[in-house]
C-alpha positions as CSV (number, residue, x, y, z in Angstrom):
1,X,0.0,0.0,0.0
2,X,1.4,3.4,-1.0
3,X,2.1,6.0,1.7
4,X,-0.8,8.3,0.6
5,X,-3.2,5.4,0.9
6,X,-1.8,4.4,4.3
7,X,-2.3,8.0,5.5
8,X,-5.9,8.1,4.2
9,X,-6.7,4.7,5.9
10,X,-5.2,6.0,9.2
11,X,-7.3,9.1,9.0
12,X,-10.5,7.0,8.4
13,X,-9.6,4.6,11.2
14,X,-8.9,7.4,13.7
15,X,-12.0,9.3,12.7
16,X,-14.2,6.2,12.9
17,X,-13.0,5.6,16.5
18,X,-13.6,9.3,17.5
19,X,-17.0,9.5,15.7
20,X,-18.1,6.3,17.4
21,X,-17.0,7.4,20.9
22,X,-17.8,11.1,20.8
23,X,-20.2,11.6,18.0
24,X,-19.8,13.4,14.7
25,X,-20.6,16.9,16.0
26,X,-18.4,16.6,19.0
27,X,-15.4,15.5,17.0
28,X,-13.3,18.3,15.5
29,X,-11.1,17.7,12.4
30,X,-8.1,19.2,14.2
31,X,-8.5,16.5,16.8
32,X,-8.5,13.8,14.1
33,X,-5.4,15.4,12.5
34,X,-3.6,15.6,15.8
35,X,-4.3,11.9,16.6
36,X,-3.1,11.0,13.1
37,X,0.1,13.1,13.4
38,X,-0.9,15.0,10.2
39,X,-2.0,18.6,9.5
40,X,-5.7,19.4,9.2
41,X,-5.0,20.4,5.6
42,X,-3.9,16.7,5.0
43,X,-7.4,15.6,5.9
44,X,-8.9,17.9,3.3
45,X,-6.4,16.6,0.8
46,X,-8.2,13.3,1.0
47,X,-11.7,14.4,1.9
48,X,-13.8,17.3,0.6
49,X,-15.5,17.8,3.9
50,X,-15.9,16.4,7.4
51,X,-19.1,14.8,6.2
52,X,-17.2,13.0,3.4
53,X,-14.9,11.7,6.0
54,X,-17.9,10.5,8.0
55,X,-19.3,8.7,5.0
56,X,-15.9,7.0,4.5
57,X,-16.0,5.7,8.1
58,X,-19.3,4.0,8.1
59,X,-19.2,1.2,5.6
60,X,-18.7,-2.1,7.5
61,X,-16.0,-4.3,6.3
62,X,-17.3,-7.5,5.1
63,X,-15.9,-11.0,4.7
64,X,-17.0,-12.3,1.3
65,X,-19.3,-15.1,2.1
66,X,-20.1,-17.5,-0.6
67,X,-23.8,-17.4,-1.5
68,X,-25.3,-20.3,0.4
69,X,-28.5,-22.0,-0.7
70,X,-31.0,-21.4,2.1
71,X,-34.3,-22.7,0.7
72,X,-33.8,-26.1,2.3
73,X,-33.6,-24.6,5.8
74,X,-36.6,-24.7,8.1
75,X,-38.1,-21.3,8.8
76,X,-36.7,-21.4,12.4
77,X,-33.2,-22.4,11.1
78,X,-33.3,-19.6,8.5
79,X,-34.3,-16.8,10.9
80,X,-31.9,-18.1,13.6
81,X,-29.0,-18.3,11.1
82,X,-29.8,-14.8,9.9
83,X,-29.8,-13.3,13.4
84,X,-26.5,-15.1,14.3
85,X,-24.8,-13.8,11.1
86,X,-26.1,-10.2,11.7
87,X,-24.9,-10.2,15.3
88,X,-21.5,-11.3,14.3
89,X,-21.3,-8.7,11.6
90,X,-22.3,-6.0,14.0
91,X,-19.7,-7.1,16.6
92,X,-17.0,-7.2,13.9
93,X,-18.0,-3.6,12.8
94,X,-19.2,-2.1,16.1
95,X,-17.8,1.3,15.5
96,X,-19.4,1.6,12.0
97,X,-22.8,0.4,13.3
98,X,-22.5,2.8,16.3
99,X,-21.9,5.7,14.0
100,X,-24.7,4.6,11.6
101,X,-27.1,4.1,14.4
102,X,-26.4,7.4,16.1
103,X,-26.0,9.7,13.1
104,X,-28.9,8.4,11.0
105,X,-31.4,10.4,12.9
106,X,-29.7,13.7,11.9
107,X,-28.9,13.1,8.2
108,X,-31.0,11.7,5.4
109,X,-27.9,10.5,3.5
110,X,-26.6,8.6,6.5
111,X,-30.1,7.2,7.0
112,X,-30.1,6.0,3.4
113,X,-26.7,4.4,3.7
114,X,-27.8,2.8,7.0
115,X,-30.8,1.1,5.3
116,X,-28.5,0.0,2.4
117,X,-26.0,-1.5,4.9
118,X,-28.6,-3.6,6.7
119,X,-30.6,-4.7,3.7
120,X,-28.0,-5.7,1.1
121,X,-29.8,-8.3,-0.9
122,X,-28.4,-11.8,-0.6
123,X,-29.8,-15.3,-0.8
124,X,-30.7,-15.4,2.8
125,X,-32.6,-12.1,2.9
126,X,-34.4,-12.9,-0.4
127,X,-35.5,-16.2,1.1
128,X,-36.6,-14.5,4.4
129,X,-38.6,-11.9,2.4
130,X,-40.2,-14.6,0.3
131,X,-41.3,-16.4,3.4
132,X,-42.6,-13.2,5.0
133,X,-44.6,-12.4,1.8
134,X,-46.2,-15.9,1.7
135,X,-47.1,-15.8,5.4
136,X,-44.8,-18.7,6.3
137,X,-42.9,-16.3,8.7
138,X,-45.8,-14.5,10.5
139,X,-43.8,-13.0,13.4
140,X,-41.7,-10.7,11.2
141,X,-43.7,-8.2,9.2
142,X,-40.8,-5.9,8.2
143,X,-37.3,-7.3,7.6
144,X,-35.7,-3.8,7.8
145,X,-37.3,-3.1,11.2
146,X,-36.4,-6.6,12.4
147,X,-32.7,-5.9,11.4
148,X,-32.8,-2.5,13.1
149,X,-34.0,-4.2,16.3
150,X,-31.2,-6.7,16.2
151,X,-28.7,-3.9,15.6
152,X,-30.0,-1.8,18.5
153,X,-30.2,-4.8,20.8
154,X,-26.7,-5.9,20.0
155,X,-25.2,-2.5,20.4
156,X,-27.0,-1.8,23.7
157,X,-25.9,-5.2,25.1
158,X,-22.3,-4.7,23.9
159,X,-22.1,-1.2,25.4
160,X,-23.7,-2.3,28.7
161,X,-21.2,-5.2,29.0
162,X,-18.2,-2.8,28.3
163,X,-19.4,-0.2,30.8
164,X,-20.7,-2.4,33.6
165,X,-18.8,-5.7,33.4
166,X,-15.1,-5.3,34.0
167,X,-14.2,-8.8,33.0
168,X,-11.4,-10.0,30.8
169,X,-13.2,-12.9,29.1
170,X,-15.2,-12.0,26.0
171,X,-19.0,-11.7,26.5
172,X,-20.0,-12.6,23.0
173,X,-18.9,-16.3,22.8
174,X,-20.3,-18.5,20.1
175,X,-22.6,-20.1,22.7
176,X,-23.9,-16.7,23.9
177,X,-24.5,-15.4,20.4
178,X,-26.6,-18.5,19.7
179,X,-28.6,-18.1,22.9
180,X,-29.1,-14.3,22.1
181,X,-30.3,-15.3,18.6
182,X,-32.7,-17.9,20.1
183,X,-34.0,-15.3,22.5
184,X,-34.7,-12.9,19.6
185,X,-36.2,-15.5,17.5
186,X,-38.2,-17.5,20.0
187,X,-38.7,-15.0,22.8
188,X,-38.5,-15.6,26.6
189,X,-40.5,-18.9,26.5
190,X,-38.1,-20.6,24.0
191,X,-38.8,-22.7,21.0
192,X,-42.0,-24.6,20.9
193,X,-42.5,-27.9,19.1
194,X,-45.1,-26.3,16.9
195,X,-42.8,-23.8,15.0
């Protein structure tokens, strides 16, 4: 990677961390520049505005997953798998989702990008939507709203753990993620034999 690209990536990473912890309005570009050991003018060499920098910070990095055939999965397996995958994606991109979730209420462009981030068409979402449309999944009426709920729940749980639980072991183990997914899919009473 060339030096200019390294500088740009460092600016994005530092800005992302500051925007996630302090918010967009409370973060000044001179603060970002200082943390990156560059001048404020260097930031504007790479970004036309502070908002352009914000937009560069919010795209979650994604591992390229092979498109998996999902039509053979039961409805419960499909929804549970979707929730687990989304929780892991949120945790891997917590700063991006924190920024998206916080700033979307103030900016229509951010809001549009937020919806695009959580509703990128893939085989699983297409299959979920098909089952919602046919009434096979009756407990989800709006997949976007369902995803927003998962995002807000995961961010709140993660933040609560970081603030209130001073433990060294990770909270989000594979087992815990699965149990959280089951709580979100089946509720407090758990999975019934009729689903």
